[in-house]
GUDO-735033 format. One record per residue: x, y, z of N, C-alpha, C in turn. Coordinates in pm, whole numbers, plus 50000, padded with zeros to 5 digits. Layout:
BEGIN
<atom n_c1="X" n_c2="Y" n_c3="Z" ca_c1="X" ca_c2="Y" ca_c3="Z" c_c1="X" c_c2="Y" c_c3="Z"/>
...
//
This chain:
BEGIN
<atom n_c1="26882" n_c2="71585" n_c3="36581" ca_c1="26952" ca_c2="71518" ca_c3="36472" c_c1="26866" c_c2="71518" c_c3="36348"/>
<atom n_c1="26931" n_c2="71552" n_c3="36243" ca_c1="26857" ca_c2="71568" ca_c3="36106" c_c1="26850" c_c2="71436" c_c3="36036"/>
<atom n_c1="26724" n_c2="71401" n_c3="35989" ca_c1="26709" ca_c2="71272" ca_c3="35926" c_c1="26788" c_c2="71266" c_c3="35788"/>
<atom n_c1="26824" n_c2="71144" n_c3="35751" ca_c1="26899" ca_c2="71129" ca_c3="35626" c_c1="26807" c_c2="71162" c_c3="35509"/>
<atom n_c1="26865" n_c2="71189" n_c3="35392" ca_c1="26792" ca_c2="71212" ca_c3="35266" c_c1="26705" c_c2="71095" c_c3="35231"/>
<atom n_c1="26578" n_c2="71124" n_c3="35198" ca_c1="26491" ca_c2="71024" ca_c3="35150" c_c1="26531" c_c2="70974" c_c3="35006"/>
<atom n_c1="26485" n_c2="70868" n_c3="34962" ca_c1="26515" ca_c2="70815" ca_c3="34827" c_c1="26468" c_c2="70917" c_c3="34725"/>
<atom n_c1="26357" n_c2="70982" n_c3="34743" ca_c1="26312" ca_c2="71076" ca_c3="34636" c_c1="26397" c_c2="71201" c_c3="34627"/>
<atom n_c1="26453" n_c2="71244" n_c3="34745" ca_c1="26544" ca_c2="71356" ca_c3="34742" c_c1="26675" c_c2="71329" c_c3="34673"/>
<atom n_c1="26723" n_c2="71209" n_c3="34702" ca_c1="26844" ca_c2="71164" ca_c3="34638" c_c1="26827" c_c2="71152" c_c3="34482"/>
<atom n_c1="26711" n_c2="71088" n_c3="34446" ca_c1="26681" ca_c2="71072" ca_c3="34302" c_c1="26670" c_c2="71209" c_c3="34233"/>
<atom n_c1="26603" n_c2="71305" n_c3="34300" ca_c1="26583" ca_c2="71441" ca_c3="34240" c_c1="26722" c_c2="71509" c_c3="34227"/>
<atom n_c1="26809" n_c2="71497" n_c3="34318" ca_c1="26938" ca_c2="71557" ca_c3="34315" c_c1="27031" c_c2="71498" c_c3="34212"/>
<atom n_c1="27000" n_c2="71372" n_c3="34167" ca_c1="27094" ca_c2="71305" ca_c3="34078" c_c1="27041" c_c2="71325" c_c3="33929"/>
<atom n_c1="26924" n_c2="71385" n_c3="33912" ca_c1="26870" ca_c2="71411" ca_c3="33783" c_c1="26945" c_c2="71515" c_c3="33711"/>
<atom n_c1="26971" n_c2="71503" n_c3="33583" ca_c1="27039" ca_c2="71615" ca_c3="33508" c_c1="26950" c_c2="71740" c_c3="33494"/>
<atom n_c1="27015" n_c2="71846" n_c3="33495" ca_c1="26942" ca_c2="71983" ca_c3="33485" c_c1="26886" c_c2="71988" c_c3="33340"/>
<atom n_c1="26763" n_c2="72016" n_c3="33318" ca_c1="26695" ca_c2="72026" ca_c3="33188" c_c1="26685" c_c2="72167" c_c3="33142"/>
<atom n_c1="26693" n_c2="72261" n_c3="33236" ca_c1="26688" ca_c2="72411" ca_c3="33196" c_c1="26760" c_c2="72486" c_c3="33298"/>
<atom n_c1="26813" n_c2="72605" n_c3="33251" ca_c1="26897" ca_c2="72688" ca_c3="33333" c_c1="26846" c_c2="72835" c_c3="33327"/>
<atom n_c1="26861" n_c2="72898" n_c3="33447" ca_c1="26828" ca_c2="73034" ca_c3="33452" c_c1="26930" c_c2="73111" c_c3="33371"/>
<atom n_c1="26900" n_c2="73244" n_c3="33344" ca_c1="26984" ca_c2="73320" ca_c3="33253" c_c1="27130" c_c2="73333" c_c3="33300"/>
<atom n_c1="27160" n_c2="73366" n_c3="33430" ca_c1="27296" ca_c2="73376" ca_c3="33465" c_c1="27373" c_c2="73242" c_c3="33454"/>
<atom n_c1="27301" n_c2="73134" n_c3="33483" ca_c1="27361" ca_c2="73000" ca_c3="33476" c_c1="27393" c_c2="72966" c_c3="33323"/>
<atom n_c1="27298" n_c2="72993" n_c3="33234" ca_c1="27320" ca_c2="72963" ca_c3="33096" c_c1="27433" c_c2="73045" c_c3="33035"/>
<atom n_c1="27445" n_c2="73173" n_c3="33081" ca_c1="27549" ca_c2="73260" ca_c3="33037" c_c1="27681" c_c2="73204" c_c3="33082"/>
<atom n_c1="27690" n_c2="73156" n_c3="33204" ca_c1="27816" ca_c2="73101" ca_c3="33258" c_c1="27854" c_c2="72973" c_c3="33174"/>
<atom n_c1="27752" n_c2="72889" n_c3="33151" ca_c1="27782" ca_c2="72765" ca_c3="33070" c_c1="27833" c_c2="72801" c_c3="32937"/>
<atom n_c1="27772" n_c2="72902" n_c3="32871" ca_c1="27822" ca_c2="72940" ca_c3="32735" c_c1="27946" c_c2="73032" c_c3="32733"/>
<atom n_c1="27993" n_c2="73059" n_c3="32857" ca_c1="28118" ca_c2="73145" ca_c3="32877" c_c1="28100" c_c2="73283" c_c3="32806"/>
<atom n_c1="27974" n_c2="73343" n_c3="32827" ca_c1="27951" ca_c2="73478" ca_c3="32774" c_c1="27879" c_c2="73559" c_c3="32881"/>
<atom n_c1="27874" n_c2="73688" n_c3="32870" ca_c1="27799" ca_c2="73772" ca_c3="32962" c_c1="27656" c_c2="73756" c_c3="32947"/>
<atom n_c1="27579" n_c2="73798" n_c3="33046" ca_c1="27433" ca_c2="73796" ca_c3="33038" c_c1="27388" c_c2="73887" c_c3="32928"/>
<atom n_c1="27454" n_c2="73995" n_c3="32911" ca_c1="27415" ca_c2="74092" ca_c3="32799" c_c1="27430" c_c2="74024" c_c3="32668"/>
<atom n_c1="27544" n_c2="73944" n_c3="32646" ca_c1="27561" ca_c2="73875" ca_c3="32523" c_c1="27449" c_c2="73770" c_c3="32500"/>
<atom n_c1="27421" n_c2="73704" n_c3="32605" ca_c1="27315" ca_c2="73604" ca_c3="32604" c_c1="27176" c_c2="73672" c_c3="32561"/>
<atom n_c1="27146" n_c2="73786" n_c3="32617" ca_c1="27023" ca_c2="73851" ca_c3="32579" c_c1="27030" c_c2="73896" c_c3="32435"/>
<atom n_c1="27147" n_c2="73940" n_c3="32393" ca_c1="27163" ca_c2="73978" ca_c3="32245" c_c1="27137" c_c2="73861" c_c3="32161"/>
<atom n_c1="27186" n_c2="73736" n_c3="32192" ca_c1="27169" ca_c2="73621" ca_c3="32113" c_c1="27017" c_c2="73586" c_c3="32106"/>
<atom n_c1="26951" n_c2="73607" n_c3="32216" ca_c1="26806" ca_c2="73582" ca_c3="32225" c_c1="26729" c_c2="73679" c_c3="32128"/>
<atom n_c1="26769" n_c2="73807" n_c3="32144" ca_c1="26706" ca_c2="73909" ca_c3="32061" c_c1="26722" c_c2="73889" c_c3="31912"/>
<atom n_c1="26841" n_c2="73846" n_c3="31874" ca_c1="26864" ca_c2="73818" ca_c3="31735" c_c1="26811" c_c2="73692" c_c3="31687"/>
<atom n_c1="26764" n_c2="73602" n_c3="31776" ca_c1="26703" ca_c2="73477" ca_c3="31738" c_c1="26792" c_c2="73358" c_c3="31738"/>
<atom n_c1="26916" n_c2="73377" n_c3="31777" ca_c1="27013" ca_c2="73261" ca_c3="31784" c_c1="26997" c_c2="73165" c_c3="31889"/>
<atom n_c1="26930" n_c2="73212" n_c3="32005" ca_c1="26893" ca_c2="73126" ca_c3="32111" c_c1="26746" c_c2="73147" c_c3="32148"/>
<atom n_c1="26676" n_c2="73042" n_c3="32158" ca_c1="26531" ca_c2="73047" ca_c3="32190" c_c1="26515" c_c2="73019" c_c3="32337"/>
<atom n_c1="26459" n_c2="73118" n_c3="32413" ca_c1="26432" ca_c2="73102" ca_c3="32557" c_c1="26303" c_c2="73023" c_c3="32583"/>
<atom n_c1="26282" n_c2="72979" n_c3="32705" ca_c1="26165" ca_c2="72916" ca_c3="32743" c_c1="26111" c_c2="73001" c_c3="32867"/>
<atom n_c1="25986" n_c2="73045" n_c3="32851" ca_c1="25926" ca_c2="73126" ca_c3="32955" c_c1="25845" c_c2="73036" c_c3="33047"/>
<atom n_c1="25844" n_c2="73060" n_c3="33177" ca_c1="25763" ca_c2="72996" ca_c3="33280" c_c1="25717" c_c2="73103" c_c3="33369"/>
<atom n_c1="25594" n_c2="73159" n_c3="33343" ca_c1="25549" ca_c2="73275" ca_c3="33417" c_c1="25639" c_c2="73393" c_c3="33380"/>
<atom n_c1="25693" n_c2="73455" n_c3="33487" ca_c1="25778" ca_c2="73570" ca_c3="33461" c_c1="25937" c_c2="73529" c_c3="33448"/>
<atom n_c1="25964" n_c2="73404" n_c3="33478" ca_c1="26105" ca_c2="73355" ca_c3="33464" c_c1="26130" c_c2="73310" c_c3="33320"/>
<atom n_c1="26259" n_c2="73332" n_c3="33289" ca_c1="26308" ca_c2="73286" ca_c3="33154" c_c1="26425" c_c2="73187" c_c3="33174"/>
<atom n_c1="26413" n_c2="73080" n_c3="33103" ca_c1="26509" ca_c2="72974" ca_c3="33105" c_c1="26567" c_c2="72940" c_c3="32968"/>
<atom n_c1="26671" n_c2="72874" n_c3="32967" ca_c1="26732" ca_c2="72822" ca_c3="32841" c_c1="26744" c_c2="72668" c_c3="32871"/>
<atom n_c1="26693" n_c2="72591" n_c3="32782" ca_c1="26694" ca_c2="72446" ca_c3="32795" c_c1="26827" c_c2="72389" c_c3="32766"/>
<atom n_c1="26851" n_c2="72274" n_c3="32818" ca_c1="26983" ca_c2="72207" ca_c3="32787" c_c1="26996" c_c2="72173" c_c3="32642"/>
<atom n_c1="26888" n_c2="72130" n_c3="32583" ca_c1="26875" ca_c2="72100" ca_c3="32442" c_c1="26907" c_c2="72224" c_c3="32357"/>
<atom n_c1="26854" n_c2="72341" n_c3="32396" ca_c1="26875" ca_c2="72465" ca_c3="32324" c_c1="27028" c_c2="72507" c_c3="32334"/>
<atom n_c1="27078" n_c2="72495" n_c3="32447" ca_c1="27230" ca_c2="72523" ca_c3="32468" c_c1="27309" c_c2="72438" c_c3="32379"/>
<atom n_c1="27280" n_c2="72312" n_c3="32375" ca_c1="27352" ca_c2="72217" ca_c3="32287" c_c1="27337" c_c2="72255" c_c3="32141"/>
<atom n_c1="27216" n_c2="72283" n_c3="32100" ca_c1="27181" ca_c2="72329" ca_c3="31964" c_c1="27263" c_c2="72445" c_c3="31924"/>
<atom n_c1="27267" n_c2="72546" n_c3="32020" ca_c1="27338" ca_c2="72671" ca_c3="31986" c_c1="27484" c_c2="72650" c_c3="31968"/>
<atom n_c1="27543" n_c2="72571" n_c3="32067" ca_c1="27686" ca_c2="72541" ca_c3="32053" c_c1="27721" c_c2="72471" c_c3="31929"/>
<atom n_c1="27635" n_c2="72371" n_c3="31889" ca_c1="27664" ca_c2="72303" ca_c3="31764" c_c1="27660" c_c2="72397" c_c3="31647"/>
<atom n_c1="27561" n_c2="72491" n_c3="31646" ca_c1="27546" ca_c2="72585" ca_c3="31533" c_c1="27665" c_c2="72678" c_c3="31525"/>
<atom n_c1="27733" n_c2="72707" n_c3="31637" ca_c1="27845" ca_c2="72794" ca_c3="31639" c_c1="27969" c_c2="72730" c_c3="31577"/>
<atom n_c1="27982" n_c2="72597" n_c3="31579" ca_c1="28104" ca_c2="72530" ca_c3="31545" c_c1="28089" c_c2="72437" c_c3="31420"/>
<atom n_c1="27987" n_c2="72466" n_c3="31343" ca_c1="27959" ca_c2="72372" ca_c3="31224" c_c1="28051" c_c2="72394" c_c3="31112"/>
<atom n_c1="28087" n_c2="72520" n_c3="31081" ca_c1="28174" ca_c2="72538" ca_c3="30968" c_c1="28259" c_c2="72662" c_c3="30982"/>
<atom n_c1="28366" n_c2="72666" n_c3="30907" ca_c1="28451" ca_c2="72789" ca_c3="30899" c_c1="28405" c_c2="72868" c_c3="30780"/>
<atom n_c1="28453" n_c2="72989" n_c3="30755" ca_c1="28411" ca_c2="73067" ca_c3="30646" c_c1="28434" c_c2="73000" c_c3="30511"/>
<atom n_c1="28533" n_c2="72915" n_c3="30503" ca_c1="28553" ca_c2="72844" ca_c3="30372" c_c1="28464" c_c2="72722" c_c3="30356"/>
<atom n_c1="28383" n_c2="72684" n_c3="30461" ca_c1="28290" ca_c2="72577" ca_c3="30439" c_c1="28341" c_c2="72442" c_c3="30499"/>
<atom n_c1="28461" n_c2="72439" n_c3="30546" ca_c1="28522" ca_c2="72321" ca_c3="30601" c_c1="28476" c_c2="72304" c_c3="30748"/>
<atom n_c1="28420" n_c2="72183" n_c3="30782" ca_c1="28371" ca_c2="72165" ca_c3="30926" c_c1="28490" c_c2="72184" c_c3="31023"/>
<atom n_c1="28463" n_c2="72249" n_c3="31135" ca_c1="28563" ca_c2="72261" ca_c3="31239" c_c1="28567" c_c2="72134" c_c3="31325"/>
<atom n_c1="28678" n_c2="72096" n_c3="31370" ca_c1="28693" ca_c2="71983" ca_c3="31461" c_c1="28781" c_c2="72031" c_c3="31580"/>
<atom n_c1="28710" n_c2="72028" n_c3="31692" ca_c1="28783" ca_c2="72071" ca_c3="31816" c_c1="28843" c_c2="71951" c_c3="31894"/>
<atom n_c1="28789" n_c2="71835" n_c3="31874" ca_c1="28826" ca_c2="71714" ca_c3="31946" c_c1="28850" c_c2="71609" c_c3="31850"/>
<atom n_c1="28945" n_c2="71526" n_c3="31879" ca_c1="28971" ca_c2="71406" ca_c3="31801" c_c1="28850" c_c2="71304" c_c3="31810"/>
<atom n_c1="28820" n_c2="71238" n_c3="31704" ca_c1="28703" ca_c2="71150" ca_c3="31702" c_c1="28746" c_c2="71003" c_c3="31723"/>
<atom n_c1="28863" n_c2="70975" n_c3="31760" ca_c1="28904" ca_c2="70843" ca_c3="31782" c_c1="29040" c_c2="70821" c_c3="31787"/>
//
């Protein structure tokens, strides 16, 4: 019989993800991995390296999404959701 999860395992599983691997980040952004690498190469998204692995932080994903929807070509802010 397998023992139940310890308190530390449950706490670790309930923590929000702070960084994502490349395929995961691409899926969150609804783009291909190639498009994600292009955004990194052009400087739109800043990756975080940990040894040989490359991650995109939650904060960086949020910053990128905000930068994509800040204004239209005419300068008027875009609103996708009602604010109240």
